[in-house]
N, C-alpha and C positions, 0 to 999 in steps of 0.2 A: 617229031616236036614242033610246037607252035612257034608262029614268027611273033618276034615282038609287037609288031605292029596290030597282030591281031590281038593280044593278050591286052596292050593299051587301048586300043578300039573296044574292048568289052568294058573294060575298069572304066574308061570314059562316061559310058553311057549310064552307069551305075550312080544313083542319089548319096550313096554311103558306102561304107567299106565291103568288101567281099571277102569272103575266106577261100582258101585255095580251094576246098572242095567243090565250092559252087562254082568255082571258075574251070574248074575241069568237067564240071558237067557241062557247063556251058560251049566249053571247047569241044566236048566229045573226046577228052582224053585223060588218062589216069594221071592222078597229080604227079607221080612219079617221074612221066616223061617231061615235065618242065618245072620241076623244082628248083634245078641248080639254076635255069635260066632266071626265074624269078628273086633267087637269093643273089644272082649277079645285079640285077635290075634295080634290087632294093640298095646295094653297096653303092651303087654309080649316084643315087640320090634322083 
């Protein structure tokens, strides 16, 4: 599982939206391994 800080660091460096598949490639992880974590982060706002 990717750390929240790692996910946010990647997203912060982007100039626009990034889909989960591309994020998974950047993290070197399958999307399924961090899907729930992203869903929770999305709900927290």
